[in-house]
C-alpha positions as CSV (number, residue, x, y, z in Angstrom):
1,X,0.0,0.0,0.0
2,X,2.8,2.4,1.0
3,X,4.6,1.6,-2.3
4,X,1.4,2.4,-4.3
5,X,1.0,5.7,-2.5
6,X,4.6,6.7,-3.2
7,X,4.2,5.7,-6.9
8,X,1.0,7.7,-7.2
9,X,2.6,10.8,-5.6
10,X,5.6,10.5,-7.9
11,X,3.3,10.2,-10.9
12,X,1.4,13.3,-9.9
13,X,4.6,15.2,-9.3
14,X,6.0,14.3,-12.8
15,X,2.6,15.1,-14.4
16,X,2.6,18.6,-12.8
17,X,5.0,20.3,-15.3
18,X,3.4,18.4,-18.2
19,X,-0.1,19.7,-17.2
20,X,1.3,23.3,-16.9
21,X,3.0,23.0,-20.3
22,X,-0.2,21.7,-21.8
23,X,-1.6,25.2,-21.6
24,X,-0.9,26.7,-25.0
25,X,0.4,30.3,-25.2
26,X,-2.1,33.1,-25.4
27,X,-1.9,34.7,-28.8
28,X,-2.7,38.4,-29.3
29,X,-2.4,41.0,-32.0
30,X,-1.6,44.6,-31.7
31,X,-0.9,47.6,-34.0
32,X,2.8,48.1,-33.2
33,X,2.9,51.7,-34.5
34,X,0.3,53.1,-32.1
35,X,2.4,54.9,-29.5
36,X,2.2,55.0,-26.5
37,X,0.0,51.9,-26.5
38,X,2.3,49.8,-28.6
39,X,5.4,50.8,-30.6
40,X,8.9,49.5,-31.5
41,X,11.4,49.1,-28.7
42,X,15.1,49.7,-29.2
43,X,15.7,46.3,-27.7
44,X,13.5,44.6,-30.3
45,X,9.8,43.8,-30.3
46,X,7.2,46.3,-29.1
47,X,6.7,48.3,-25.9
48,X,3.9,50.5,-24.5
49,X,0.8,50.5,-22.2
50,X,-0.9,47.6,-23.9
51,X,2.3,45.4,-23.8
52,X,2.8,46.0,-20.1
53,X,-0.9,45.5,-19.3
54,X,-1.4,42.2,-21.1
55,X,2.0,40.7,-20.1
56,X,0.8,41.2,-16.5
57,X,-2.6,39.7,-17.4
58,X,-0.9,36.6,-18.9
59,X,1.5,36.3,-16.0
60,X,-1.3,36.2,-13.5
61,X,-3.1,33.6,-15.6
62,X,0.1,31.5,-15.6
63,X,0.2,31.6,-19.4
64,X,2.9,32.6,-21.9
65,X,1.9,35.6,-24.1
66,X,2.8,35.7,-27.8
67,X,2.3,39.2,-29.3
68,X,2.1,39.7,-33.0
69,X,2.4,43.2,-34.5
70,X,0.3,44.0,-37.6
71,X,-1.7,46.8,-39.2
72,X,-4.9,47.5,-37.2
73,X,-7.2,47.1,-40.2
74,X,-6.3,43.4,-40.4
75,X,-6.4,42.5,-36.7
76,X,-10.1,41.7,-36.3
77,X,-10.3,39.6,-39.4
78,X,-7.2,37.7,-38.3
79,X,-8.6,37.1,-34.9
80,X,-11.9,35.9,-36.4
81,X,-9.9,33.5,-38.6
82,X,-8.3,32.0,-35.5
83,X,-4.9,33.5,-35.6
84,X,-5.3,35.3,-32.3
85,X,-7.1,34.5,-29.1
86,X,-7.8,38.2,-28.5
87,X,-6.4,41.6,-29.4
88,X,-4.0,43.4,-27.2
89,X,-4.6,46.5,-29.4
90,X,-6.7,49.2,-27.8
91,X,-10.1,48.7,-29.4
92,X,-13.0,51.1,-29.2
93,X,-16.2,49.4,-28.2
94,X,-18.9,50.3,-30.6
95,X,-22.3,48.7,-31.0
96,X,-21.5,47.5,-34.4
97,X,-18.4,45.7,-33.2
98,X,-20.1,44.4,-30.1
99,X,-22.7,42.7,-32.2
100,X,-20.0,40.6,-33.8
101,X,-17.3,40.3,-31.0
102,X,-17.1,39.9,-27.2
103,X,-15.4,42.6,-25.3
104,X,-14.1,43.0,-21.7
105,X,-15.2,46.0,-19.8
106,X,-13.2,49.1,-20.5
107,X,-9.8,49.6,-18.9
108,X,-9.4,53.1,-20.4
109,X,-11.7,55.8,-21.7
110,X,-11.1,57.1,-25.2
111,X,-12.4,60.2,-26.7
112,X,-12.1,61.4,-30.3
113,X,-9.6,64.3,-30.5
114,X,-8.0,66.3,-33.4
115,X,-4.4,67.1,-33.6
116,X,-3.2,70.0,-35.8
117,X,0.0,71.6,-37.0
118,X,1.5,74.0,-34.6
119,X,0.7,77.6,-35.6
120,X,-2.4,76.7,-37.6
121,X,-5.8,78.1,-36.5
122,X,-7.4,76.1,-33.6
123,X,-10.5,74.0,-34.2
124,X,-13.3,75.3,-32.0
125,X,-16.3,73.3,-33.4
126,X,-17.2,70.9,-36.1
127,X,-18.0,73.8,-38.4
128,X,-14.2,74.7,-38.5
129,X,-13.7,71.4,-40.2
130,X,-16.0,72.1,-43.1
131,X,-14.3,71.5,-46.5
132,X,-11.1,70.2,-44.8
133,X,-9.0,67.0,-45.3
134,X,-8.7,64.8,-42.2
135,X,-6.1,62.1,-41.7
136,X,-6.8,58.9,-39.8
137,X,-5.4,55.4,-39.0
138,X,-7.1,53.0,-41.4
139,X,-9.8,50.6,-40.1
140,X,-10.5,52.6,-36.9
141,X,-13.6,54.4,-35.5
142,X,-11.8,57.7,-36.5
143,X,-12.0,56.7,-40.1
144,X,-15.6,55.8,-39.6
145,X,-16.4,59.2,-38.1
146,X,-14.9,61.0,-41.1
147,X,-16.8,58.8,-43.5
148,X,-20.1,59.3,-41.6
149,X,-19.7,63.1,-41.6
150,X,-18.0,63.5,-45.0
151,X,-21.1,64.6,-46.8
152,X,-22.4,66.8,-44.0
153,X,-19.2,68.7,-43.6
154,X,-17.7,68.2,-47.1
155,X,-14.7,66.3,-45.6
156,X,-11.9,64.6,-47.5
157,X,-10.5,61.4,-45.9
158,X,-6.8,60.5,-45.9
159,X,-6.4,57.0,-44.4
160,X,-3.0,55.5,-43.5
161,X,-1.8,52.1,-42.3
162,X,0.0,53.8,-39.4
163,X,-0.8,56.6,-37.0
164,X,2.7,58.3,-37.5
165,X,2.0,58.5,-41.2
166,X,-1.4,60.2,-40.4
167,X,0.4,62.7,-38.1
168,X,3.1,63.4,-40.8
169,X,0.3,64.3,-43.3
170,X,-0.8,67.1,-41.0
171,X,2.8,68.4,-40.4
172,X,3.4,68.3,-44.2
173,X,0.2,70.3,-44.9
174,X,-1.6,67.4,-46.7
175,X,-4.3,67.3,-44.1
176,X,-5.9,70.0,-41.9
177,X,-6.0,67.7,-38.9
178,X,-5.5,64.2,-37.6
179,X,-8.4,62.5,-35.8
180,X,-7.5,59.8,-33.3
181,X,-7.9,58.8,-29.6
182,X,-7.1,61.4,-27.0
183,X,-4.2,59.4,-25.4
184,X,-2.6,58.9,-28.8
185,X,-3.0,62.5,-30.0
186,X,-1.5,63.8,-26.7
187,X,1.4,61.4,-26.8
188,X,2.1,62.3,-30.5
189,X,2.0,66.0,-29.5
190,X,4.5,65.4,-26.6
191,X,7.0,63.8,-29.0
192,X,6.5,66.0,-32.1
193,X,7.0,69.8,-31.6
194,X,5.2,70.7,-34.9
195,X,2.0,68.8,-33.8
196,X,-0.4,69.9,-31.0
197,X,-3.5,68.4,-29.4
198,X,-6.6,70.3,-30.2
199,X,-10.4,69.9,-30.3
200,X,-12.1,67.0,-28.5
201,X,-15.4,65.9,-30.1
202,X,-18.2,66.2,-27.5
203,X,-20.0,63.1,-26.6
204,X,-17.4,60.7,-27.9
205,X,-16.3,58.9,-24.7
206,X,-16.1,55.2,-25.3
207,X,-14.7,52.1,-23.5
208,X,-11.4,50.8,-24.8
209,X,-11.8,47.1,-24.2
210,X,-10.3,43.8,-25.3
211,X,-12.1,41.9,-28.1
212,X,-12.6,38.2,-28.4
213,X,-14.4,35.9,-30.8
214,X,-18.0,35.3,-30.0
215,X,-17.2,31.7,-29.1
216,X,-14.6,32.7,-26.4
217,X,-16.9,33.8,-23.6
218,X,-15.1,31.8,-20.9
219,X,-11.7,33.2,-21.9
220,X,-13.2,36.7,-22.0
221,X,-14.6,36.4,-18.5
222,X,-11.3,34.9,-17.2
223,X,-9.3,37.9,-18.7
224,X,-11.8,40.4,-17.3
225,X,-11.5,38.8,-13.8
226,X,-7.8,39.4,-14.0
227,X,-8.2,43.0,-15.2
228,X,-10.6,43.7,-12.3
229,X,-8.1,42.4,-9.8
230,X,-5.5,44.6,-11.5
231,X,-7.8,47.6,-11.1
232,X,-8.4,46.8,-7.4
233,X,-4.7,46.6,-6.5
234,X,-3.8,49.7,-8.5
235,X,-1.7,47.9,-11.2
236,X,-3.7,49.3,-14.2
237,X,-3.4,52.8,-12.7
238,X,0.3,52.5,-12.2
239,X,0.8,51.3,-15.8
240,X,-1.3,54.2,-17.0
241,X,0.7,56.7,-15.0
242,X,3.9,55.4,-16.5
243,X,2.8,55.8,-20.1
244,X,0.4,58.7,-20.0
245,X,2.0,60.8,-17.2
246,X,-1.0,61.3,-14.9
247,X,-2.4,59.3,-12.0
248,X,-6.0,58.3,-13.0
249,X,-8.7,59.8,-10.9
250,X,-11.7,57.9,-9.4
251,X,-13.8,58.6,-12.5
252,X,-11.3,57.0,-14.9
253,X,-11.8,53.5,-16.3
254,X,-8.3,52.4,-15.0
255,X,-9.9,52.2,-11.6
256,X,-13.6,51.9,-12.2
257,X,-15.3,48.5,-12.0
258,X,-18.4,47.9,-14.2
259,X,-21.2,45.5,-13.4
260,X,-21.2,42.1,-15.1
261,X,-18.8,41.0,-17.9
262,X,-18.3,43.3,-20.9
263,X,-19.3,46.9,-21.4
264,X,-22.8,47.5,-19.9
265,X,-25.6,48.2,-22.3
266,X,-23.7,46.7,-25.2
267,X,-24.4,43.4,-27.1
268,X,-22.4,40.6,-25.5
269,X,-22.8,42.0,-22.0
270,X,-23.2,39.2,-19.3
271,X,-25.0,40.4,-16.2
272,X,-23.4,37.6,-14.1
273,X,-21.8,39.4,-11.1
274,X,-18.1,39.4,-11.1
275,X,-16.5,37.5,-8.2
276,X,-12.8,37.2,-9.1
277,X,-10.3,35.6,-6.7
278,X,-7.6,38.2,-6.3
279,X,-4.6,36.8,-4.6
């Protein structure tokens, strides 16, 4: 009997590493030109807010994380084709997207903001955009906003595969303004003296969440549980402060917990109360 117990214990010990190794790496895609969220590192690979955030998520899940950098416009199709488990890229939660994907709750707020060339006239309202050319990163809600308002404001769209190219179009005078997320516009302005952050479109605050395929509800909920624990212990706020320069206040998504799983009042929201085990 004693010999059998020893043999069983030995088998369990030897199986432990094999069971741990049976967990495949988590695969995520990111736009690696979208500073300060993800951009090239001098040491190779990519760095930024998203990278720090999801490396910590994977570490707490006991999983390896494989990050693939690609153009944003191709990330969602690639995930739906099975190439990625989720996207590390900051992805604006819109109703149209939520009807086809599952999102975690927001970990950042995003608002649509214009950046302009230093010395040019400030934009004070949408009317100041009439007849102008607007540059955007291709495949984003910023492109969609320009398309949706092109006829009303007589806008011309310039869409680029990368955000730096969209900023350069403004500096070179090919576009009146660049439309992007507030964090990205402010970061670009802090690194490019000829570019300044300007008009924020009213009523455009959205969740930046993590998208999954519609068949990945269990994984979505697991990742969201980890994100909630990281909000509670201040990790998301510390990563935000490192990359964006300011400590998030109590009304910011880096510290706010939302009911259920996913962004409330959006398709795919699960009202099941969160009860993560935060160790």
